[in-house]
DRENKE-319696 format. One record per residue (C-alpha): residue number from 1; residue in three letters; x, y, z. Coordinates in pm, 1 decimal. Layout:
BEGIN
{NUM; "ALA"; {X; Y; Z}}
...
//
This chain:
BEGIN
{1; "UNK"; {6486.2; 4963.7; 20279.5}}
{2; "UNK"; {6488.0; 4853.7; 20639.9}}
{3; "UNK"; {6789.4; 4896.5; 20864.9}}
{4; "UNK"; {6852.2; 4521.2; 20850.7}}
{5; "UNK"; {6848.9; 4526.0; 20471.6}}
{6; "UNK"; {7081.6; 4824.1; 20468.0}}
{7; "UNK"; {7320.4; 4647.0; 20701.2}}
{8; "UNK"; {7317.8; 4335.1; 20483.8}}
{9; "UNK"; {7368.9; 4540.7; 20170.4}}
{10; "UNK"; {7665.8; 4721.1; 20326.5}}
{11; "UNK"; {7813.8; 4388.2; 20436.6}}
{12; "UNK"; {7779.3; 4252.6; 20083.3}}
{13; "UNK"; {7956.6; 4556.6; 19945.4}}
{14; "UNK"; {8241.1; 4509.8; 20193.0}}
{15; "UNK"; {8274.5; 4143.1; 20092.9}}
{16; "UNK"; {8274.8; 4234.0; 19725.2}}
{17; "UNK"; {8544.2; 4494.3; 19783.8}}
{18; "UNK"; {8742.5; 4245.3; 19992.0}}
{19; "UNK"; {8715.9; 3974.9; 19724.7}}
{20; "UNK"; {8807.1; 4221.3; 19449.5}}
{21; "UNK"; {9108.4; 4337.9; 19649.8}}
{22; "UNK"; {9207.4; 3977.5; 19717.4}}
{23; "UNK"; {9177.2; 3880.7; 19352.7}}
{24; "UNK"; {9359.1; 4196.0; 19246.1}}
{25; "UNK"; {9642.4; 4129.0; 19488.1}}
{26; "UNK"; {9664.3; 3767.3; 19372.2}}
{27; "UNK"; {9665.4; 3873.9; 19008.8}}
{28; "UNK"; {9925.0; 4140.3; 19078.6}}
{29; "UNK"; {10150.2; 3898.7; 19264.3}}
{30; "UNK"; {10103.4; 3643.7; 18987.5}}
{31; "UNK"; {10198.3; 3897.7; 18721.0}}
{32; "UNK"; {10494.6; 4012.7; 18928.6}}
{33; "UNK"; {10611.8; 3652.5; 18969.6}}
{34; "UNK"; {10563.1; 3584.2; 18599.3}}
{35; "UNK"; {10761.0; 3896.4; 18510.9}}
{36; "UNK"; {11040.7; 3774.6; 18739.7}}
{37; "UNK"; {11033.6; 3434.8; 18570.0}}
{38; "UNK"; {11063.8; 3599.3; 18227.9}}
{39; "UNK"; {11341.3; 3837.6; 18332.4}}
{40; "UNK"; {11558.0; 3585.8; 18518.4}}
{41; "UNK"; {11469.3; 3312.2; 18266.0}}
{42; "UNK"; {11590.6; 3005.7; 18451.3}}
{43; "UNK"; {11584.8; 2785.6; 18141.6}}
{44; "UNK"; {11752.5; 3054.1; 17924.1}}
{45; "UNK"; {11479.5; 3017.9; 17664.1}}
{46; "UNK"; {11306.7; 3361.3; 17662.3}}
{47; "UNK"; {11453.4; 3548.0; 17366.9}}
{48; "UNK"; {11355.4; 3897.0; 17488.9}}
{49; "UNK"; {11486.4; 3864.1; 17846.4}}
{50; "UNK"; {11799.4; 4060.5; 17945.0}}
{51; "UNK"; {12125.6; 3907.8; 17815.7}}
{52; "UNK"; {12248.5; 3782.2; 18152.2}}
{53; "UNK"; {12538.4; 3538.7; 18160.7}}
{54; "UNK"; {12316.7; 3248.4; 18259.2}}
{55; "UNK"; {12418.4; 2902.5; 18377.8}}
{56; "UNK"; {12270.2; 2564.1; 18291.1}}
{57; "UNK"; {12081.2; 2493.7; 18613.1}}
{58; "UNK"; {11885.4; 2170.2; 18574.4}}
{59; "UNK"; {12024.5; 1825.1; 18649.1}}
{60; "UNK"; {11810.3; 1686.5; 18365.1}}
{61; "UNK"; {12007.1; 1804.3; 18061.5}}
{62; "UNK"; {11693.0; 1782.7; 17847.7}}
{63; "UNK"; {11587.4; 2116.3; 17999.7}}
{64; "UNK"; {11926.5; 2290.8; 17983.8}}
{65; "UNK"; {12077.3; 2184.8; 17653.6}}
{66; "UNK"; {11828.4; 2335.0; 17403.6}}
{67; "UNK"; {11948.6; 2677.4; 17518.2}}
{68; "UNK"; {12312.6; 2574.8; 17476.1}}
{69; "UNK"; {12236.5; 2428.3; 17133.0}}
{70; "UNK"; {12116.7; 2772.7; 17019.8}}
{71; "UNK"; {12424.2; 2966.0; 17136.0}}
{72; "UNK"; {12609.0; 3136.4; 16853.1}}
{73; "UNK"; {12942.1; 3108.5; 17033.6}}
{74; "UNK"; {12963.7; 2739.4; 16939.7}}
{75; "UNK"; {13035.3; 2605.1; 16593.0}}
{76; "UNK"; {13062.2; 2233.5; 16674.6}}
{77; "UNK"; {12874.6; 1982.7; 16886.8}}
{78; "UNK"; {12901.9; 1644.6; 17057.8}}
{79; "UNK"; {12581.7; 1440.2; 17049.6}}
{80; "UNK"; {12549.2; 1131.1; 17265.9}}
{81; "UNK"; {12468.2; 978.6; 17604.4}}
{82; "UNK"; {12660.6; 971.6; 17930.8}}
{83; "UNK"; {12931.2; 768.1; 17753.8}}
{84; "UNK"; {13045.4; 1089.2; 17579.6}}
{85; "UNK"; {12962.9; 1341.3; 17851.2}}
{86; "UNK"; {13326.5; 1335.6; 17964.2}}
{87; "UNK"; {13453.2; 1465.1; 17628.1}}
{88; "UNK"; {13583.6; 1807.5; 17722.5}}
{89; "UNK"; {13525.4; 2086.8; 17470.0}}
{90; "UNK"; {13830.5; 2258.3; 17615.8}}
{91; "UNK"; {14036.1; 1956.9; 17508.5}}
{92; "UNK"; {13869.5; 1910.3; 17169.4}}
{93; "UNK"; {13869.1; 2274.7; 17058.3}}
{94; "UNK"; {14239.8; 2305.7; 16972.0}}
{95; "UNK"; {14248.8; 1954.0; 16826.6}}
{96; "UNK"; {13979.3; 2035.6; 16570.3}}
{97; "UNK"; {14016.1; 2415.0; 16552.5}}
{98; "UNK"; {13657.8; 2440.8; 16669.9}}
{99; "UNK"; {13435.4; 2569.3; 16949.0}}
{100; "UNK"; {13251.6; 2267.7; 17085.7}}
{101; "UNK"; {12942.0; 2234.7; 17299.1}}
{102; "UNK"; {12889.2; 1895.1; 17459.7}}
{103; "UNK"; {12519.8; 1809.9; 17422.7}}
{104; "UNK"; {12545.7; 1452.7; 17553.6}}
{105; "UNK"; {12255.7; 1365.4; 17783.8}}
{106; "UNK"; {12232.5; 1093.2; 18045.6}}
{107; "UNK"; {12041.1; 789.7; 17916.6}}
{108; "UNK"; {11939.7; 980.2; 17604.1}}
{109; "UNK"; {11745.6; 779.1; 17349.3}}
{110; "UNK"; {11835.3; 802.2; 16981.4}}
{111; "UNK"; {11517.0; 1002.9; 16926.1}}
{112; "UNK"; {11607.3; 1252.0; 17200.5}}
{113; "UNK"; {11956.6; 1290.1; 17058.1}}
{114; "UNK"; {11812.5; 1356.5; 16713.3}}
{115; "UNK"; {11571.8; 1616.5; 16849.6}}
{116; "UNK"; {11852.7; 1802.9; 17027.4}}
{117; "UNK"; {12069.2; 1783.4; 16716.3}}
{118; "UNK"; {11782.9; 1941.8; 16518.5}}
{119; "UNK"; {11787.1; 2239.9; 16754.0}}
{120; "UNK"; {12163.7; 2277.4; 16712.0}}
{121; "UNK"; {12146.0; 2243.4; 16333.5}}
{122; "UNK"; {11865.9; 2500.0; 16295.3}}
{123; "UNK"; {12086.1; 2757.2; 16466.5}}
{124; "UNK"; {12413.1; 2636.6; 16310.6}}
{125; "UNK"; {12335.0; 2541.4; 15948.6}}
{126; "UNK"; {12702.8; 2485.0; 15863.6}}
{127; "UNK"; {12884.4; 2363.9; 16175.2}}
{128; "UNK"; {13254.7; 2296.0; 16162.5}}
{129; "UNK"; {13243.0; 1954.3; 16334.1}}
{130; "UNK"; {12980.0; 1714.6; 16466.8}}
{131; "UNK"; {13080.4; 1420.6; 16685.8}}
{132; "UNK"; {12823.8; 1146.3; 16736.7}}
{133; "UNK"; {12883.2; 908.3; 17026.2}}
{134; "UNK"; {12781.8; 555.5; 16923.7}}
{135; "UNK"; {12692.7; 308.8; 17197.3}}
{136; "UNK"; {12433.5; 36.6; 17253.7}}
{137; "UNK"; {12153.1; 288.3; 17193.0}}
{138; "UNK"; {12239.3; 288.0; 16822.2}}
{139; "UNK"; {12301.4; -85.3; 16776.1}}
{140; "UNK"; {11979.7; -240.5; 16906.0}}
{141; "UNK"; {11786.4; -464.1; 16666.5}}
{142; "UNK"; {11406.8; -452.8; 16651.3}}
{143; "UNK"; {11099.8; -314.9; 16483.5}}
{144; "UNK"; {11079.2; 11.8; 16674.7}}
{145; "UNK"; {11276.9; 225.9; 16915.0}}
{146; "UNK"; {11216.9; 384.8; 17251.8}}
{147; "UNK"; {11149.9; 754.3; 17215.6}}
{148; "UNK"; {11149.5; 866.4; 17578.1}}
{149; "UNK"; {11277.7; 763.2; 17919.4}}
{150; "UNK"; {11122.6; 814.3; 18264.1}}
{151; "UNK"; {11302.7; 1149.2; 18267.2}}
{152; "UNK"; {11071.4; 1434.4; 18160.1}}
{153; "UNK"; {11130.3; 1560.3; 17806.6}}
{154; "UNK"; {11011.2; 1920.2; 17739.1}}
{155; "UNK"; {10909.4; 1893.6; 17374.1}}
{156; "UNK"; {10813.4; 2262.8; 17375.2}}
{157; "UNK"; {11182.1; 2355.3; 17405.4}}
{158; "UNK"; {11272.9; 2168.3; 17087.5}}
{159; "UNK"; {11022.6; 2295.2; 16830.0}}
{160; "UNK"; {11046.7; 2589.5; 16590.6}}
{161; "UNK"; {10818.9; 2817.8; 16792.4}}
{162; "UNK"; {10959.6; 3022.7; 17078.3}}
{163; "UNK"; {10625.1; 3173.2; 17171.6}}
{164; "UNK"; {10484.1; 2852.3; 17314.3}}
{165; "UNK"; {10778.1; 2841.2; 17557.4}}
{166; "UNK"; {10613.3; 3126.4; 17747.9}}
{167; "UNK"; {10316.2; 2903.6; 17829.4}}
{168; "UNK"; {10538.4; 2657.0; 18014.4}}
{169; "UNK"; {10721.7; 2898.5; 18241.8}}
{170; "UNK"; {10454.0; 2962.0; 18503.4}}
{171; "UNK"; {10474.2; 2651.5; 18719.5}}
{172; "UNK"; {10654.3; 2528.3; 19029.0}}
{173; "UNK"; {10951.2; 2364.3; 18848.3}}
{174; "UNK"; {11011.8; 2686.9; 18655.5}}
{175; "UNK"; {10997.0; 2884.7; 18980.0}}
{176; "UNK"; {11253.1; 2648.8; 19132.2}}
{177; "UNK"; {11489.9; 2679.9; 18834.8}}
{178; "UNK"; {11445.6; 3057.7; 18834.9}}
{179; "UNK"; {11549.1; 3063.3; 19199.5}}
{180; "UNK"; {11860.6; 2862.4; 19117.8}}
{181; "UNK"; {11943.9; 3089.6; 18825.8}}
{182; "UNK"; {11899.5; 3395.6; 19044.7}}
{183; "UNK"; {12141.9; 3253.6; 19300.7}}
{184; "UNK"; {12400.0; 3194.5; 19025.8}}
{185; "UNK"; {12355.0; 3538.3; 18871.6}}
{186; "UNK"; {12397.2; 3710.3; 19207.5}}
{187; "UNK"; {12700.8; 3500.7; 19301.1}}
{188; "UNK"; {12529.8; 3340.0; 19599.0}}
{189; "UNK"; {12585.5; 2994.5; 19453.8}}
{190; "UNK"; {12873.4; 2843.7; 19259.0}}
{191; "UNK"; {12793.3; 2700.2; 18912.7}}
{192; "UNK"; {12746.7; 2324.6; 18908.6}}
{193; "UNK"; {12728.2; 2267.0; 18532.6}}
{194; "UNK"; {12955.6; 2394.6; 18258.8}}
{195; "UNK"; {12850.3; 2663.4; 18013.4}}
{196; "UNK"; {12984.7; 2448.2; 17729.6}}
{197; "UNK"; {12776.5; 2148.0; 17837.7}}
{198; "UNK"; {13067.5; 1968.4; 18002.1}}
{199; "UNK"; {13027.2; 1844.3; 18355.7}}
{200; "UNK"; {13239.6; 1583.1; 18524.7}}
{201; "UNK"; {12965.2; 1370.7; 18678.6}}
{202; "UNK"; {13212.1; 1125.4; 18831.9}}
{203; "UNK"; {13335.1; 1135.3; 19191.6}}
{204; "UNK"; {13670.4; 1309.4; 19242.6}}
{205; "UNK"; {13976.6; 1113.4; 19132.8}}
{206; "UNK"; {14085.6; 1094.2; 19496.7}}
{207; "UNK"; {13778.0; 880.4; 19565.2}}
{208; "UNK"; {13863.0; 624.7; 19296.1}}
{209; "UNK"; {13883.0; 267.6; 19428.7}}
{210; "UNK"; {13976.7; 0.3; 19178.0}}
{211; "UNK"; {13819.7; -271.1; 19394.2}}
{212; "UNK"; {13490.1; -88.0; 19394.0}}
{213; "UNK"; {13520.5; -35.5; 19019.6}}
{214; "UNK"; {13581.3; -407.9; 18972.0}}
{215; "UNK"; {13273.1; -486.8; 19176.6}}
{216; "UNK"; {13069.1; -274.8; 18934.8}}
{217; "UNK"; {13239.8; -424.9; 18630.3}}
{218; "UNK"; {13243.2; -793.3; 18722.2}}
{219; "UNK"; {12992.6; -824.9; 19004.8}}
{220; "UNK"; {13057.3; -1004.2; 19335.1}}
{221; "UNK"; {13233.4; -1292.9; 19154.5}}
{222; "UNK"; {13528.3; -1063.7; 19089.5}}
{223; "UNK"; {13761.4; -1026.8; 18789.0}}
{224; "UNK"; {13746.4; -1318.8; 18547.8}}
{225; "UNK"; {13759.8; -1389.7; 18174.2}}
{226; "UNK"; {13444.4; -1357.1; 17971.5}}
{227; "UNK"; {13253.6; -1679.6; 17920.5}}
{228; "UNK"; {13331.2; -1820.4; 17576.2}}
{229; "UNK"; {13049.2; -2024.7; 17421.7}}
{230; "UNK"; {13112.7; -2394.9; 17373.2}}
{231; "UNK"; {12972.7; -2381.5; 17023.3}}
{232; "UNK"; {12997.5; -2106.8; 16764.3}}
{233; "UNK"; {12694.5; -1908.1; 16653.0}}
{234; "UNK"; {12727.8; -1863.2; 16280.4}}
{235; "UNK"; {12481.4; -1600.8; 16160.7}}
{236; "UNK"; {12431.1; -1626.4; 15783.7}}
{237; "UNK"; {12506.0; -1308.8; 15591.5}}
{238; "UNK"; {12152.9; -1291.0; 15453.3}}
{239; "UNK"; {12011.2; -1313.0; 15804.6}}
{240; "UNK"; {12235.6; -1033.2; 15929.2}}
{241; "UNK"; {12146.3; -825.2; 15624.4}}
{242; "UNK"; {11780.4; -862.8; 15719.8}}
{243; "UNK"; {11823.7; -725.8; 16067.4}}
{244; "UNK"; {11658.8; -392.2; 16126.3}}
{245; "UNK"; {11834.6; -124.3; 16326.6}}
{246; "UNK"; {11541.9; 116.5; 16375.0}}
{247; "UNK"; {11759.7; 399.5; 16504.7}}
{248; "UNK"; {11984.3; 415.2; 16198.8}}
{249; "UNK"; {11747.4; 629.2; 15989.9}}
{250; "UNK"; {11772.4; 891.9; 16264.2}}
{251; "UNK"; {12150.9; 882.7; 16238.3}}
{252; "UNK"; {12154.9; 900.8; 15859.6}}
{253; "UNK"; {11909.8; 1188.5; 15883.0}}
{254; "UNK"; {12147.0; 1380.2; 16108.4}}
{255; "UNK"; {12445.0; 1308.0; 15885.4}}
{256; "UNK"; {12259.0; 1409.4; 15570.4}}
{257; "UNK"; {12140.3; 1733.0; 15731.3}}
{258; "UNK"; {12501.3; 1850.3; 15752.2}}
{259; "UNK"; {12675.0; 2017.5; 15457.2}}
{260; "UNK"; {12967.8; 1841.3; 15286.5}}
{261; "UNK"; {13225.4; 2069.4; 15448.5}}
{262; "UNK"; {13122.1; 1972.0; 15801.4}}
{263; "UNK"; {13347.3; 1713.2; 15963.6}}
{264; "UNK"; {13117.0; 1425.8; 16059.2}}
{265; "UNK"; {13272.0; 1195.5; 16315.9}}
{266; "UNK"; {13106.2; 884.4; 16457.6}}
{267; "UNK"; {13288.5; 743.9; 16760.8}}
{268; "UNK"; {13199.3; 396.3; 16885.9}}
{269; "UNK"; {13273.6; 438.2; 17254.5}}
{270; "UNK"; {13488.3; 183.9; 17440.9}}
{271; "UNK"; {13299.6; -26.9; 17692.8}}
{272; "UNK"; {13517.5; -225.2; 17929.6}}
{273; "UNK"; {13606.1; -555.2; 17761.9}}
{274; "UNK"; {13391.5; -745.5; 18012.3}}
{275; "UNK"; {13090.8; -546.1; 17893.5}}
{276; "UNK"; {13157.5; -611.8; 17525.4}}
{277; "UNK"; {12996.3; -905.5; 17344.3}}
{278; "UNK"; {13194.5; -1227.6; 17328.0}}
{279; "UNK"; {13304.3; -1349.4; 16985.1}}
{280; "UNK"; {13097.1; -1619.4; 16817.0}}
{281; "UNK"; {12773.2; -1511.9; 16987.0}}
{282; "UNK"; {12463.3; -1360.0; 16832.1}}
{283; "UNK"; {12522.5; -1039.0; 17027.3}}
{284; "UNK"; {12868.2; -1011.3; 16873.3}}
{285; "UNK"; {12716.0; -1069.4; 16529.7}}
{286; "UNK"; {12464.5; -788.6; 16591.1}}
{287; "UNK"; {12742.5; -548.1; 16687.2}}
{288; "UNK"; {12951.3; -652.0; 16387.3}}
{289; "UNK"; {12660.1; -589.8; 16151.3}}
{290; "UNK"; {12581.9; -258.9; 16319.3}}
{291; "UNK"; {12941.6; -144.1; 16279.3}}
{292; "UNK"; {12943.5; -261.4; 15916.9}}
{293; "UNK"; {12643.6; -40.7; 15843.9}}
{294; "UNK"; {12793.5; 251.9; 16031.6}}
{295; "UNK"; {13109.3; 215.0; 15824.4}}
{296; "UNK"; {12893.2; 216.4; 15510.8}}
{297; "UNK"; {12730.7; 540.1; 15628.6}}
{298; "UNK"; {13073.7; 699.1; 15663.8}}
{299; "UNK"; {13194.7; 567.1; 15328.0}}
{300; "UNK"; {12888.9; 706.7; 15149.6}}
{301; "UNK"; {12922.1; 1063.0; 15277.3}}
{302; "UNK"; {13183.0; 1333.3; 15228.0}}
{303; "UNK"; {13400.8; 1423.3; 15522.1}}
{304; "UNK"; {13253.1; 1143.3; 15735.3}}
{305; "UNK"; {13452.7; 911.8; 15958.7}}
{306; "UNK"; {13389.2; 616.5; 16188.4}}
{307; "UNK"; {13635.0; 543.7; 16469.2}}
{308; "UNK"; {13568.7; 218.3; 16654.3}}
{309; "UNK"; {13704.6; 199.5; 17009.4}}
{310; "UNK"; {13474.1; -91.7; 17102.8}}
{311; "UNK"; {13749.4; -349.9; 17063.9}}
{312; "UNK"; {13990.1; -538.3; 17283.6}}
{313; "UNK"; {14263.0; -283.9; 17349.4}}
{314; "UNK"; {14498.8; -147.7; 17614.8}}
{315; "UNK"; {14213.8; 87.7; 17706.1}}
{316; "UNK"; {13931.0; -163.0; 17739.1}}
{317; "UNK"; {14127.1; -440.3; 17912.9}}
{318; "UNK"; {14258.7; -229.0; 18199.7}}
{319; "UNK"; {14024.4; -212.6; 18498.5}}
{320; "UNK"; {14189.2; 106.6; 18627.5}}
{321; "UNK"; {14056.6; 292.5; 18322.5}}
{322; "UNK"; {13693.3; 250.8; 18430.8}}
{323; "UNK"; {13449.6; 343.0; 18704.4}}
{324; "UNK"; {13198.1; 85.1; 18580.0}}
{325; "UNK"; {13146.9; -122.4; 18262.8}}
{326; "UNK"; {13042.7; 182.3; 18056.6}}
{327; "UNK"; {13210.7; 489.0; 18200.2}}
{328; "UNK"; {13581.8; 547.1; 18166.6}}
{329; "UNK"; {13791.4; 794.7; 18361.7}}
{330; "UNK"; {13849.4; 1156.9; 18266.8}}
{331; "UNK"; {14206.6; 1073.0; 18167.6}}
{332; "UNK"; {14076.9; 816.0; 17917.9}}
{333; "UNK"; {13826.1; 1069.6; 17783.9}}
{334; "UNK"; {14113.5; 1305.3; 17702.3}}
{335; "UNK"; {14307.2; 1017.5; 17548.5}}
{336; "UNK"; {14009.9; 937.4; 17325.2}}
{337; "UNK"; {13991.8; 1300.2; 17213.0}}
{338; "UNK"; {14353.7; 1282.3; 17100.6}}
{339; "UNK"; {14284.4; 951.9; 16925.3}}
{340; "UNK"; {13985.7; 1096.8; 16737.2}}
{341; "UNK"; {14194.8; 1382.3; 16603.7}}
{342; "UNK"; {14470.8; 1139.5; 16510.2}}
{343; "UNK"; {14227.2; 909.1; 16330.3}}
{344; "UNK"; {14085.6; 1191.2; 16118.2}}
{345; "UNK"; {14433.7; 1314.7; 16037.2}}
{346; "UNK"; {14595.3; 979.1; 15954.1}}
{347; "UNK"; {14284.3; 798.2; 15823.1}}
{348; "UNK"; {14399.6; 453.2; 15921.3}}
{349; "UNK"; {14374.5; 208.0; 16209.8}}
{350; "UNK"; {14585.0; 255.6; 16520.8}}
{351; "UNK"; {14693.3; -99.8; 16589.5}}
{352; "UNK"; {14528.2; -230.8; 16901.2}}
{353; "UNK"; {14363.3; 101.2; 16994.1}}
{354; "UNK"; {14092.2; 173.5; 16736.8}}
{355; "UNK"; {13972.0; 83.3; 16390.6}}
{356; "UNK"; {13914.1; 355.4; 16134.1}}
{357; "UNK"; {13660.9; 374.8; 15851.9}}
{358; "UNK"; {13612.6; 688.1; 15643.5}}
{359; "UNK"; {13445.0; 846.8; 15344.8}}
{360; "UNK"; {13573.2; 1084.9; 15083.6}}
{361; "UNK"; {13667.8; 1445.0; 15130.6}}
//
């Protein structure tokens, strides 16, 4: 071997050692980072990680709520969209002698709600109470339903296997959530979301402006009566009976998955009156038929109740009760909680406030 060949051979050995060291360091750092991700467990989904008192950290509840749905400290749940996110478990717990978790997700489809309910039910086979928030998501007519929204939905968090969760924890979003969780655990950051699923997503009450609320409710034209059609729309009963509400099988599936002793409570949330359908329109007929079928679901099942707040009432006709056409104030949310408990206890309408429909048991 010539001196030139020896020099080249030595250089190749140095490069191989350098590359091996570089790869080893990268692998070591990667394993160290992965171990940190598993120990801190930003999503609270790794069953063998230390039992830290973790916080829900993601703004997209689809990533935070599967962990809450598994918690043994809860025996009751609220399932819905943002229209029930303001139901406070702290308020509901003494009313129903329960320990609620609020699993309502912003803009949640019926399918997403059903998937989250499945997680809760698998870990709570006999819950004390289940409250289902009913809004426009559940009363749309058609041949099919929307399963997902533009918001990411981590299907791996909702299945029966926990092992596949580990495959989804080594990525940049998981690193970001782990960093947030670490800040919370070390006290360097104050919790933003409640450990029972409740978060007041509204601005502070001091920022409430009824004129701004009216702009959202009515638009730039300002407060005005709803437009009443010049001619009635009479939908024949057989036509209404033929309408298909594709989300209803998901709801009946959730109700039927619960044991008879579980209190099953469907609450039709109160939109502002200006956002409710006007009488003698096809939209009003669709809502009436939807509510009729929901009432039939309650009547056919033990310990099931339907409370309809989507009516003209002192709640829905007062602008000061709303931030926009769909979202009422926190004070109204507490008032609705009281009304739900009253409805289950008295099992009759509260004149001008809600209508009650119930089953046996």
